[in-house]
C-alpha positions as CSV (number, residue, x, y, z in Angstrom):
1,M,118.7,79.5,-1.2
2,P,121.0,76.5,-0.7
3,D,124.0,75.3,-2.5
4,P,123.0,72.2,-4.3
5,H,124.2,69.0,-3.1
6,P,127.6,68.5,-5.6
7,S,125.4,65.3,-6.7
8,G,123.4,67.9,-8.1
9,G,120.7,67.8,-5.1
10,F,120.3,69.3,-1.6
11,P,121.9,68.7,1.9
12,E,120.2,66.3,4.0
13,A,118.9,67.7,7.2
14,P,120.4,66.1,10.6
15,A,118.2,63.4,11.8
16,P,115.7,63.7,14.9
17,D,117.3,61.5,17.0
18,F,120.7,63.1,16.4
19,I,119.1,66.2,17.9
20,S,117.3,64.8,20.4
21,H,120.6,63.0,21.5
22,Q,122.2,66.5,22.0
23,L,119.5,68.2,23.4
24,R,120.0,65.7,26.1
25,E,124.1,66.2,26.4
26,A,123.3,69.9,26.7
27,R,120.5,69.6,29.3
28,A,122.8,67.4,31.5
29,E,125.8,69.2,31.7
30,A,123.4,72.3,32.5
31,I,122.3,69.9,35.7
32,S,125.6,69.8,36.3
33,L,126.8,73.2,36.3
34,S,124.1,74.3,38.1
35,A,124.8,71.5,40.8
36,K,128.4,72.9,40.9
37,N,127.5,76.7,40.7
38,E,125.2,75.2,44.4
39,R,128.1,73.8,45.9
40,L,130.4,76.8,45.5
41,V,128.1,79.1,46.8
42,E,128.1,76.7,50.1
43,A,131.4,76.5,50.0
44,L,131.6,80.3,50.0
45,T,129.4,80.7,52.3
46,A,130.8,78.8,54.8
47,A,134.3,80.2,54.2
48,R,132.4,83.6,54.9
49,E,131.4,82.3,58.3
50,R,134.7,80.9,59.4
51,V,136.4,84.1,58.2
52,A,133.9,86.2,60.3
53,E,134.3,83.6,62.9
54,L,138.0,83.6,63.2
55,G,138.2,87.5,62.5
56,A,135.8,87.8,65.9
57,Q,138.4,85.4,67.7
58,L,141.0,87.3,66.7
59,D,139.5,90.6,68.3
60,S,138.8,88.9,71.6
61,V,142.6,88.0,72.0
62,T,143.7,91.7,71.2
63,L,141.2,92.8,73.2
64,P,142.3,94.6,76.6
65,P,141.8,92.9,79.8
66,V,138.6,93.4,82.0
67,T,138.7,93.2,85.7
68,L,135.7,92.7,88.1
69,A,134.5,94.9,90.6
70,L,131.4,94.9,92.7
71,L,128.5,97.6,92.4
72,T,128.2,99.8,95.5
73,G,126.5,102.9,93.6
74,V,124.1,103.7,91.0
75,P,123.5,107.6,89.5
76,D,119.9,108.7,89.2
77,G,119.5,111.6,87.6
78,P,122.0,114.4,88.5
79,L,122.4,113.5,91.7
80,A,123.0,109.7,93.0
81,S,122.9,107.9,96.6
82,N,125.4,104.9,96.7
83,A,125.8,102.3,99.2
84,G,128.4,104.8,101.5
85,G,125.8,107.3,101.3
86,E,127.5,109.9,99.6
87,E,126.0,111.6,96.4
88,A,127.4,110.0,93.2
89,I,127.8,113.3,91.1
90,T,128.0,113.5,87.7
91,R,130.2,115.9,86.4
92,P,129.6,118.2,83.7
93,G,131.3,117.0,80.2
94,R,132.0,113.5,81.5
95,S,129.9,110.6,81.2
96,A,128.0,108.9,83.8
97,E,129.7,108.0,87.3
98,V,129.1,104.7,89.4
99,D,130.5,103.4,92.9
100,V,132.5,100.4,93.0
101,V,134.9,98.6,95.4
102,L,137.8,97.3,92.6
103,G,139.9,94.9,94.9
104,G,139.0,95.8,98.5
105,R,139.3,99.7,97.0
106,P,136.4,102.5,96.6
107,M,136.8,104.1,93.5
108,R,134.1,106.2,91.1
109,L,134.7,105.3,87.9
110,G,132.8,106.6,84.2
111,L,130.2,104.7,82.9
112,H,130.4,103.2,79.1
113,A,128.1,105.0,76.9
114,S,126.4,101.9,75.4
115,L,125.2,101.1,79.2
116,D,121.9,102.3,81.0
117,A,122.6,103.6,84.0
118,G,119.0,102.9,85.0
119,D,119.4,98.7,84.4
120,L,122.4,98.9,87.0
121,T,121.3,98.2,91.0
122,V,124.2,98.1,93.8
123,G,125.4,94.7,94.4
124,Q,125.8,94.0,90.5
125,L,129.5,92.8,89.2
126,V,130.6,95.2,86.3
127,A,133.5,94.6,84.2
128,V,135.9,97.5,84.4
129,S,138.3,98.1,81.4
130,D,142.0,98.8,81.9
131,Q,140.8,102.5,81.2
132,M,139.0,102.6,84.4
133,L,135.9,102.7,82.5
134,V,132.4,100.5,83.4
135,V,132.0,98.4,80.0
136,D,129.9,95.6,81.2
137,A,126.9,94.5,84.2
138,L,126.8,91.2,85.1
139,P,124.7,89.2,87.6
140,A,125.3,90.0,91.1
141,P,127.8,87.0,93.2
142,D,125.8,84.1,94.7
143,T,129.5,83.2,96.7
144,G,130.8,85.4,99.5
145,E,131.2,85.2,103.3
146,A,128.0,83.8,105.1
147,V,126.3,86.3,107.8
148,T,123.4,86.2,109.8
149,L,120.8,88.8,109.5
150,E,119.5,90.7,112.7
151,E,117.6,93.7,111.9
152,V,116.7,95.5,109.4
153,L,117.8,99.6,110.2
154,D,115.7,101.0,107.0
155,S,113.7,100.1,103.8
156,S,115.1,102.6,101.6
157,R,116.5,102.1,98.0
158,T,119.4,100.7,99.5
159,S,118.6,98.6,102.5
160,R,121.0,98.8,105.4
161,V,120.8,95.6,107.6
162,L,122.4,94.7,110.7
163,V,124.5,91.5,110.4
164,T,126.5,89.2,112.6
165,T,129.5,87.7,110.9
166,G,131.0,84.4,111.5
167,A,133.9,85.6,114.2
168,G,130.4,87.1,116.0
169,A,131.2,90.7,114.7
170,T,128.5,92.8,114.5
171,R,128.3,94.7,111.2
172,V,125.9,97.4,108.9
173,V,126.2,96.6,105.3
174,H,123.6,97.4,102.5
175,L,121.1,95.1,100.4
176,A,121.6,94.4,97.1
177,G,119.0,96.2,94.8
178,H,117.3,93.5,93.8
179,L,116.5,91.6,97.8
180,D,113.5,92.7,98.9
181,P,113.6,93.6,102.7
182,A,110.2,92.8,103.5
183,A,110.7,89.4,102.7
184,L,113.7,89.1,105.2
185,G,113.6,88.2,108.7
186,P,116.4,88.1,111.8
187,G,118.1,84.6,111.4
188,D,118.1,84.6,107.5
189,T,121.6,83.5,106.3
190,L,122.8,86.2,104.0
191,V,125.9,86.3,101.2
192,A,127.8,89.1,101.7
193,D,131.1,91.2,100.3
194,L,132.2,92.6,103.5
195,R,135.0,94.8,102.0
196,A,131.9,96.4,100.1
197,G,129.5,96.4,103.0
198,V,127.1,94.8,100.6
199,A,124.8,92.0,101.3
200,T,124.1,90.0,97.1
201,A,122.1,87.2,97.5
202,V,119.8,84.8,100.7
203,V,120.9,81.1,101.8
204,E,117.1,80.1,100.9
205,R,117.9,77.2,103.6
206,T,121.0,76.3,105.5
207,G,121.9,72.9,107.6
208,I,120.6,74.2,110.9
209,E,117.5,75.4,109.7
210,Q,116.3,71.5,108.3
211,L,117.2,70.4,111.4
212,V,114.4,73.0,113.1
213,V,111.0,74.1,112.5
214,T,110.0,77.2,113.7
215,E,106.6,77.6,112.4
216,T,103.4,77.4,114.6
217,P,102.4,73.4,115.0
218,D,98.3,73.1,114.4
219,V,97.9,71.1,117.4
220,S,95.5,71.7,120.5
221,W,94.6,70.2,123.7
222,D,92.0,68.9,122.2
223,D,93.7,66.7,119.8
224,I,95.1,64.5,122.6
225,G,93.5,61.7,124.2
226,G,94.4,59.6,127.1
227,L,96.8,62.2,129.3
228,G,94.5,64.3,130.9
229,P,96.0,63.9,134.3
230,Q,99.6,65.0,132.7
231,I,98.3,67.9,130.5
232,D,96.4,69.3,133.7
233,Q,99.9,69.3,134.8
234,I,101.5,70.7,132.2
235,R,99.2,73.3,131.5
236,D,99.5,74.9,134.9
237,A,103.0,74.4,134.9
238,L,103.6,76.3,131.4
239,E,100.6,78.2,130.9
240,L,99.7,80.2,134.3
241,P,102.8,82.0,134.0
242,F,101.7,83.4,130.7
243,T,98.1,84.2,131.9
244,H,99.4,85.4,135.4
245,P,102.5,87.2,135.4
246,G,101.8,89.5,138.1
247,L,101.2,86.9,140.6
248,Y,104.0,84.6,139.9
249,R,106.5,88.1,140.5
250,A,104.2,88.9,143.5
251,Y,105.2,85.2,145.3
252,D,108.6,85.0,143.5
253,L,108.0,82.4,141.8
254,R,109.6,81.8,138.6
255,A,108.1,79.5,135.6
256,P,109.6,76.2,134.7
257,R,112.5,76.6,132.2
258,G,112.3,72.9,130.9
259,L,109.9,69.4,130.9
260,L,110.9,66.0,130.5
261,L,108.7,63.7,129.1
262,Y,109.0,60.0,129.2
263,G,107.7,56.3,128.8
264,P,107.1,54.1,126.1
265,P,106.7,55.3,122.1
266,G,103.7,56.1,120.1
267,C,102.2,57.5,123.4
268,G,102.2,61.2,123.0
269,K,105.5,62.6,123.9
270,T,106.0,64.8,120.8
271,L,102.2,65.7,120.1
272,I,101.8,67.1,123.8
273,A,105.4,69.2,122.7
274,K,103.0,70.2,119.3
275,A,100.5,71.3,121.8
276,V,102.6,72.9,124.2
277,A,104.0,75.8,121.4
278,T,100.2,76.1,120.1
279,S,99.0,76.9,123.5
280,L,101.7,79.3,124.5
281,A,101.0,81.1,121.2
282,G,97.3,81.3,122.4
283,Q,98.2,82.7,126.0
284,A,101.0,84.8,124.3
285,P,99.7,89.0,125.2
286,P,97.9,90.4,122.5
287,G,99.7,93.0,120.1
288,D,98.8,96.4,119.4
289,G,95.7,97.7,117.4
290,P,92.2,96.3,116.3
291,G,91.9,92.7,116.4
292,A,95.4,91.9,116.9
293,C,96.5,88.6,118.7
294,G,98.9,87.2,120.4
295,P,102.5,86.8,117.8
296,S,103.1,83.0,116.9
297,A,105.1,80.6,119.2
298,A,107.7,78.7,117.6
299,F,108.3,75.3,117.5
300,L,111.8,73.8,117.3
301,N,111.7,70.7,116.7
302,I,115.2,69.1,117.2
303,K,116.1,65.2,116.2
304,G,118.8,64.0,118.3
305,P,120.3,61.5,115.9
306,E,120.2,64.1,112.8
307,L,122.6,66.7,115.3
308,L,125.3,64.0,115.5
309,S,128.1,64.1,113.5
310,K,131.2,62.5,113.0
311,F,133.5,65.8,112.2
312,I,134.9,67.2,115.5
313,G,133.1,70.2,116.8
314,E,130.4,69.9,114.3
315,T,127.6,69.0,116.5
316,E,128.5,71.7,119.0
317,R,128.5,74.2,116.3
318,Q,124.9,73.2,115.8
319,I,123.8,73.4,118.9
320,R,125.0,76.8,119.2
321,A,123.3,77.6,116.2
322,I,119.9,76.2,117.2
323,F,119.9,77.9,120.7
324,D,121.0,81.4,118.8
325,Q,118.1,81.2,116.4
326,A,116.2,80.4,119.7
327,R,117.0,83.9,121.4
328,K,116.3,85.8,118.0
329,V,112.9,84.5,117.6
330,A,112.3,85.2,121.7
331,A,113.5,88.9,121.3
332,E,110.7,89.3,119.4
333,D,108.2,88.6,122.1
334,R,107.7,85.1,120.8
335,P,107.1,82.0,122.6
336,V,110.1,79.6,121.5
337,V,109.2,76.0,122.5
338,I,113.0,73.7,122.1
339,F,111.6,70.1,121.6
340,F,114.8,67.5,121.5
341,D,113.0,64.7,120.8
342,E,114.9,61.1,121.3
343,M,117.1,63.3,123.9
344,E,118.8,60.3,125.0
345,A,120.7,60.1,121.6
346,L,122.3,63.6,122.6
347,L,122.7,64.0,126.2
348,R,123.4,60.2,127.5
349,T,125.4,59.4,130.6
350,R,129.1,61.1,131.1
351,G,131.8,58.5,131.2
352,T,129.3,55.3,129.7
353,G,132.2,55.0,126.8
354,V,129.4,54.9,124.7
355,S,129.6,56.8,121.6
356,S,133.0,57.3,121.7
357,D,132.1,59.6,124.6
358,V,131.0,62.8,122.3
359,E,128.6,63.1,125.4
360,T,131.5,64.7,127.1
361,T,131.3,67.6,124.9
362,I,127.7,67.7,123.8
363,V,126.5,67.3,127.0
364,P,128.3,70.5,128.3
365,Q,127.4,72.4,125.3
366,I,123.4,72.5,125.5
367,L,124.1,72.4,129.5
368,A,125.3,76.1,129.1
369,E,122.7,77.0,126.2
370,I,119.7,75.9,128.2
371,D,121.4,77.7,131.2
372,G,121.6,80.5,128.9
373,V,118.1,81.0,128.2
374,E,117.3,81.4,131.8
375,S,116.9,85.4,131.4
376,L,113.9,84.7,128.5
377,G,110.9,84.4,129.7
378,N,109.0,82.8,126.8
379,V,111.6,79.9,126.0
380,V,110.8,76.3,127.2
381,V,113.3,73.5,126.5
382,I,110.8,69.9,126.5
383,G,112.6,66.8,126.0
384,A,111.2,63.7,124.4
385,S,112.7,60.2,125.6
386,N,112.1,56.5,125.7
387,R,115.4,55.6,127.9
388,E,115.0,58.3,130.6
389,D,117.6,56.1,132.0
390,M,120.3,57.3,129.8
391,I,120.2,60.6,129.7
392,D,123.0,62.6,132.3
393,P,121.4,63.7,135.6
394,A,123.1,67.2,135.1
395,V,120.7,67.8,132.8
396,L,117.9,66.1,134.4
397,R,118.3,68.4,137.6
398,P,116.2,71.2,138.9
399,G,116.7,74.4,137.3
400,R,117.2,73.2,133.7
401,L,114.5,70.3,133.4
402,D,112.4,71.0,136.4
403,M,109.3,68.6,135.4
404,K,109.4,65.1,134.6
405,I,106.0,63.9,133.7
406,R,106.0,60.1,132.6
407,I,103.4,59.5,129.5
408,S,102.2,56.1,129.9
409,R,99.9,53.5,127.9
410,P,96.3,54.2,127.6
411,D,94.0,52.5,129.9
412,A,90.9,51.1,128.2
413,A,89.1,54.4,129.2
414,G,92.2,56.3,127.3
415,A,92.1,54.2,124.3
416,L,88.6,55.2,124.3
417,E,89.0,58.4,124.2
418,I,91.9,58.3,121.9
419,L,89.6,56.4,119.5
420,A,86.9,59.4,119.7
421,K,89.8,61.4,117.7
422,H,89.9,59.0,114.7
423,L,86.9,56.8,114.6
424,T,84.2,59.9,114.6
425,A,80.7,59.9,113.3
426,D,80.9,61.9,110.4
427,L,82.9,59.2,108.6
428,P,81.1,56.8,106.1
429,L,79.8,54.5,108.0
430,D,78.8,51.1,106.8
431,P,75.1,51.2,106.7
432,G,74.0,47.8,108.4
433,E,75.9,49.4,110.9
434,L,74.0,52.5,110.9
435,A,70.7,50.7,110.8
436,A,71.8,48.6,113.7
437,A,72.3,51.4,115.9
438,G,69.0,53.0,115.0
439,G,70.3,55.5,112.0
440,D,72.2,57.2,114.9
441,R,75.8,58.0,113.6
442,E,77.1,58.9,116.8
443,A,76.1,55.4,118.4
444,A,77.0,53.5,116.0
445,A,80.6,54.7,116.3
446,E,80.5,54.3,119.8
447,S,79.7,51.0,119.4
448,M,82.8,50.1,117.2
449,R,85.3,52.1,119.7
450,R,84.0,49.8,122.4
451,A,84.0,47.1,120.4
452,A,87.9,47.7,119.3
453,V,88.6,48.6,123.1
454,R,87.1,45.1,124.4
455,A,89.3,43.7,122.1
456,L,92.1,45.0,122.8
457,C,91.9,45.6,126.8
458,T,90.3,42.3,128.1
459,R,92.9,40.8,129.9
460,D,92.1,36.8,129.5
461,P,94.2,33.7,128.0
462,A,92.8,35.1,124.7
463,G,94.6,38.4,125.2
464,E,98.0,36.8,126.5
465,V,100.8,37.8,123.6
466,L,104.1,37.4,125.4
467,E,105.9,36.2,128.1
468,V,109.2,38.5,130.0
469,V,111.6,36.3,132.0
470,Y,113.6,38.7,133.7
471,A,117.0,38.2,135.4
472,S,116.0,36.8,138.5
473,G,113.7,33.7,137.3
474,R,110.5,35.7,137.6
475,R,108.4,35.5,135.1
476,E,105.0,38.0,133.5
477,T,103.1,37.4,130.8
478,L,101.6,40.7,129.2
479,H,98.6,41.1,126.9
480,L,97.9,43.0,124.3
481,A,96.7,46.1,126.8
482,D,100.3,45.7,127.9
483,L,101.7,47.0,124.3
484,L,98.8,49.4,123.7
485,S,99.6,53.1,122.5
486,G,98.1,56.3,121.2
487,A,100.1,55.3,117.3
488,M,99.1,51.8,117.6
489,L,95.3,52.9,118.0
490,A,95.5,55.6,115.2
491,A,97.1,52.6,113.0
492,I,94.1,50.6,113.6
493,V,91.7,53.1,112.4
494,A,93.7,53.7,109.3
495,R,93.4,50.4,108.4
496,A,89.9,50.0,108.6
497,K,89.2,52.7,106.9
498,T,91.6,51.5,104.0
499,A,89.6,48.2,104.1
500,A,86.2,50.1,103.5
501,I,87.9,52.1,101.1
502,K,89.2,49.2,99.3
503,D,85.4,47.5,99.3
504,E,83.9,50.7,98.1
505,L,85.6,50.4,95.4
506,D,85.3,46.9,94.8
507,G,81.6,47.8,94.4
508,G,80.9,46.9,98.0
509,S,78.4,49.4,100.1
510,G,81.9,50.3,102.2
511,G,82.3,52.0,104.9
512,L,83.6,51.7,108.5
513,S,81.9,48.6,110.1
514,T,82.7,46.5,113.6
515,A,83.7,43.5,112.1
516,R,86.0,45.9,110.0
517,V,88.0,47.5,113.0
518,L,87.9,43.7,114.5
519,E,90.1,42.7,111.7
520,A,92.3,45.9,112.1
521,V,92.7,45.3,116.0
522,A,93.8,41.5,114.9
523,A,96.2,42.7,112.1
524,E,97.9,45.6,114.3
525,S,98.4,43.3,117.0
526,R,99.8,40.5,115.2
527,Q,102.4,42.9,113.3
528,N,103.3,44.7,117.5
529,E,103.5,41.3,118.5
530,E,106.1,40.6,116.4
531,I,108.2,43.9,116.6
532,T,108.2,43.4,120.1
533,G,108.6,39.4,120.2
534,A,112.0,40.6,117.9
535,A,113.7,43.2,119.4
536,G,117.0,42.9,121.0
537,P,117.8,42.8,124.8
538,E,118.6,46.2,125.4
539,D,115.4,47.3,123.8
540,W,112.5,45.2,125.4
541,A,112.4,47.6,128.4
542,R,111.8,50.4,126.3
543,L,109.2,48.8,124.0
544,V,107.1,46.9,127.0
545,G,107.5,50.0,129.4
546,R,109.3,48.3,131.7
547,R,111.6,49.9,134.5
548,G,114.2,48.5,137.1
549,E,114.8,44.8,136.9
550,P,117.0,44.0,133.7
551,I,114.4,41.5,131.3
552,R,116.8,38.2,129.9
553,L,113.8,36.7,127.6
554,V,110.5,37.9,125.6
555,R,108.5,34.7,124.2
556,R,105.5,35.4,122.1
557,L,102.4,33.1,123.2
558,T,100.3,33.5,120.3
559,A,102.4,31.9,117.8
560,A,105.4,30.1,119.4
561,P,107.9,29.2,116.4
562,A,111.7,29.0,117.6
563,E,112.7,32.3,115.7
564,T,110.0,34.1,117.4
565,S,111.7,33.4,121.5
566,R,114.9,35.5,122.0
567,E,116.7,35.0,125.0
568,G,119.5,38.0,126.1
569,A,123.0,37.6,126.5
């Protein structure tokens, strides 16, 4: 029982408000202490992580240094074959051993217990400790000396290949384990460690390979129109030696080694060169086995301007590399066509002073290479040029480029034949155009082609586009037909197709029609007239296809503002 209050009563209980205040203070203090504990835990965790990090750094600093070596032999059970052809023996009582090349010295080192020999492949980099123990495996190096693959000698686990070094020496090296010998072919560029005798990487595409295309083009003689006589000459000269080699040997006749196609731009020179490659592939002797066909031809398309380099000797090096590639492909009994586009850019007449006389070194190099392929019966050199007058005469002599064929602008019959390759009856046709032809699609397409040819080839005052003034003062009027080319005809059909598509997208009937073809003829003609009329004096003869007397002035006749008439110096 509580003591009585001095006044004779019991003590008073604390007020409820005071108790609530104390509870609030206690709760706030508990929350504050909890937050402090959380901050302390975070600080301790960060400190522990930092201590661990510093410990790892200290351990790495105190670790002994390692040396990188190239792995050349990997154990495969009790006995292991290595890149040197020897057997790597796992000695009793010792860990597995691998063969490496360290600092140019072949060595056999132990393998750390943490490494699995089955995960290692020839050509990898490995880390070697100061105890001469292989402690880590790294990826294969992708840098080193560039070599050219000549032949895959075998397809074992460590395949041997024959390569040519930059110095011209021939070496036998092994392929790294991650390289597939079936995916490699002659002419491929490899990265090799010649001291270790291992090729470790493949250079997917070199600068030379970017300049040439070694696949057979999908172009046949049937794809070319308006050049029947020229095609007959080429086929007689290049196909007969492949189809009747015995007759050529009996008559002691050698097939032409080279061909020059010259004429105005856009008339089919490049197309003919591609068709030659396709044709030679079809005429090649068939291979062995049932259903075997002739080997695919290689088409090396060389762009003259792209081959030129400002660095001394670089252009000559690339020329040698290109012909080396041609010889390697020809050695596989595959027909090879080496096509020089824009030939005058590389083979200018020596002593002209053009391009700082770089032709004085480039021309002899190409001549030597052309003479070097004479012993190969399946290599043909084809050149294309709009300015055959600028090509060095030594290139054009018989024995190098035996045949010279001019690819002229098409006449009316040739234009009709070319249009038949682009404007075919299976294309969407305008319903009105088809109804006018009685539902005959071929007749409707033929009607459109003839309308285009009439608009292009009619020689009347309405078709006069340019007036040419020669240096002697003689004048000549050029009609639209004088500027005609296969490229222009293909562009006309493309314009008409685009107009038909736009009409169909706008809700119209679409389809090709005579009106759309004639509109395309007018648009393309205006464009070509402007380009020709604005050309410089040195280019007029090339564009209009005229040779002989120099041209002094070209003036447009269809629209004759002052800026479209230009006079040569």
